[in-house]
C-alpha angles and dihedrals in degrees: 000000000000090000092055091048089052092050091048090050091048092048090050090049092051091050092051090051089051091050090050089048091048092050090049094049090047089053091048091050090048091051091047090053093050093046093046090051088057088056097047094045089048090051090051092050092044091056092046090054093050094052096037120143135133093280092057097042093110093049090046092052090055093050092044092054092050091046094051088054095052094039087058092045091054089069087070102033101056135049116270093241092049093095092219098113092046091049093049088048092053090046090054093049094047090048091057090057091048092050093045092052092050090049093050090047090052091052092048088054091061111112113264136173115275100305127169118191118233121244091256089053089050092051090048092051091048089053089048090051092048091052090047091050093048091048091046094050092046090046091054092050093043094072090061089047089051090049091053092049093046095049091077088062100034103049094103104197104052109060105070100021093112093048091049092053093049090051091049093050093046091052093046092052092055 
């Protein structure tokens, strides 16, 4: 009789450990989904920024709205020292410069009466273009940097591997 009680207690303990394990895995999967959503929405927005012009303004606004939401969520889903929030913030700021430059360029293309820019205006435009080019190059490289920072959180098999092995060993001993 005592042996049966011991077996029942061991079985219940094993079931409790499996429930704990399942709850942890569910939390991990939910976090994975939320973090991967940040990545996919950032990619959508990134592509919208790179192909922005007046004809894609509406599409860009939709992607920008989604990006701002996940950008703000990233503050709560990643460690403070991960650098992900800061990188997304930099991407957002540089994209504003890129969009502004493209909008100014579009406005300048509008047909005007015979207008010839002054040398100072030409120098100013060259500086603007250099800033745009620098932001554009940085922006393109930033997506690879983001992937590197996110890999720590999105490589699915590594985080609870040790915990899973301990639970399995505990339940096998019972």
